[in-house]
N, C-alpha and C positions, 0 to 999 in steps of 0.2 A: 842728710837732705840732698835731693837731686838738684845739682846746679843747673843742669840742662833745662829742668822745668822752670827754674827761676828766670832763666834767660830767654825762654821761649816767648815769641811774639803772640799776642792775642790777635787771632785772625780778623775778627770783626773790627777791632780798633785800628789795625793796619789798613784795612780796606777803607774805613771811614776817613782816616788821615790822608791817604794817598789819592783817593778818588777825585776830590775837588781839583787837585792840580792836574790830574790826567784830563779831566773834562775841560779845564781851562787851557790845555795844551801848553803848559808852562814847564818845560823840561829843566830849566835852570833852577827854578824853585824846588821842583821835585828832587833833583839831585842833591841840593842842599839839605832838604828834609831827610832823605834816606841816609846820607853820610853822617848826619848829626845824631840820628836816633837809633840806627840799627846796624849790625854787622852783616856782612855778606852771608855768613853761614846761618844766621838767624832767618834771613829772608829765604834762603835755599830750603830750609826746613818746611816752609809753607808749601812747597811743591808736592808734599805728601798729604796735604789737607784734602779731605773728601769733596770739598766745594770747588767746582770748576771756576767760579768767579774769583776765589782766593788765589787759585793757581794762575789765572790770567794776570791778575795784578802783580803777583810775585814775579812772573816772567817779564812783565814790563819794567819792574823795578830792577831786575837783574840785567836787563839790557843796558841800564845806565851804570850800575855799580858792581855787576858781577865780575868774577875773575875765574881763573882756572879751577878753583876749588868747587865751582858749581856746574862745570861742564857735564859731568857724568849724570847728575840729576836732571839737568835741562834736556840732555839727549833722551832720557827716558820719557820725557813729556812729548816727544815727537810721535809716540805711539798712542797718545791719549785719544779716546773716542770723540772728545769734543774738538771739532776742527779748529776753533779759535784758540784753544790751548796749545795745540801743536804748531799753529802758525806763529803764535807769540813766542813759543820756545825756540822755533827756528830763527826768528828775528833776533832773539837774545843771543843765541849761539854765534850768529854772524857778527853781531856787535862786539862780543867778547873776543872772537878770533881776530878781528881787525885792530884791536888795541892790546893784544896779548904780549907784546914785546916791550923793549925799552922805549923811552920817549923818542930817542933819535931814530930808532928803527921804525916806530909807528909813523913818524913824520915822513920817512922815505916811502913807506907803503902808501901813505895818503897822496904824496906827489906822484907816485907811480900810477895810482888809480886815476888821478886827473889826466895824466898823459895817455893812459889807456882809453879813457872816455873820448879823447880827442883823436884817437887812432894813431898816436905818435908812438909806435911800438918800440922803436929803438930806445927812446927816452924812458919809456915805461920799464923796459927790461933793465936799464941802468939803475933806476931807482929800486926796483925789486931786488936786484942783485946786491945793491948796497945795503938794503935792509937785512938781507941774509948774512952779509959780512958782519954787520953790527950785532946781529943776534941769530946765530945758526939754529936756534930752536924755534924760530918764527915760522910756524906751519903755513900761515896765510900768505906770507911772502912767496913761499914756494908755489902755493896754489895759484896766486895771481900771475906769477911768471909763467906757470904752465898754461894759463889762459892765453897769454900773449903768444907763446910758441904754437899753440893750437891754431890761433888765427893766422899765423905765418906758415901754417902747414908743416911745421917742424914737429911731427907727431912723436917720433922716438924721444926727442928731448923733452917734449911736454909730458910724456909718460914718466920719464925720470923724475921730473919735478913733482908730479902727482904722487909718486911713490915716496918722495922725501916728505911731502906734506902729510901723507897717511902714516908714515913712520913716527912722525911727531904728534899727530892727532888722529888716532885710529878711527874715531867716529866722524871724520870729516866727509860727509856724504857728497859734498861738492867736488872734492878731489876724486872720489870714487867714480862719480858720474863723468867727470872730465876725462878720466882715463878711459872710460867706456866710449866716449865720443871719439877719442883718438883711435882706439882699436876698430871702431866702426868704419872710420875713414880709411883705415888700412885693409879693410875686408877681413879682419880677424874677428869674426862674429862670435865665436865661442868665448874668447877672452872678454869681448865687449859685454856679452850677456852676464858673465860672472861679475864684472864690475858693476853693472847696473843693478843686478840682484843684491849685491852687497850694499849699494846706496839705498835701495828700497828696504832692506833689512833694518838699516839704521833709521831711515826717515821714510815711512810708507807713503807719505803724502808729497814727496818731492816732485815738483812740477814737471810733467812731460815724460818722466822716465818709464812709467808703466806703458805708455804708448810705444816708446822705443823698444821696450822688451817684447811687446806683441809683434812688432815688425820684425825683429831679429828672429824670434821663434818661427815665424813664417818662412824666413829665408833659410833657416836650418832644417826645415822639414824635408 
């Protein structure tokens, strides 16, 4: 007997169970429900369901409970023809990337993000660097530190951090586009175009990148 069939979630039951908590905007209750009833890989399997509505709910669920095991399948949803599916998949990926490390490293990333929002770049860099020290596999810590360095116009250093993020998370469209921004600022338009194209290959709907590609192509004519 196929164990996977026994463990598979009934899509209609899943949506019926989750939908009321989504409509009530009660993430705490939803998180408790998801963790008590289903495993991450069971929810991930719903991303292959032919119903866009099922995929949307699965993406929302994985934004709360998803881990590294579902990144590949979520990334595939970025190319789904339903705009809401790919938007929810993108949200889920960012959520997972931001909590993908140890508790201590995640805490440092959170502190760094708050400092970045306040434009306290030196403090933000310290927190992101500490997160990397605590967990050298933490792709998002490299990506966030790259953002700080970009804002400080330290483009070569930002590119280095983008490359570190991509090495750890090849589908990180944010790091690819960030590297494209750096190359654009340096006037290295061919390299920028390559990076933007890679970001769009991963996430065809990533905001503003198509326009940047059009501008660069005009410059290179």
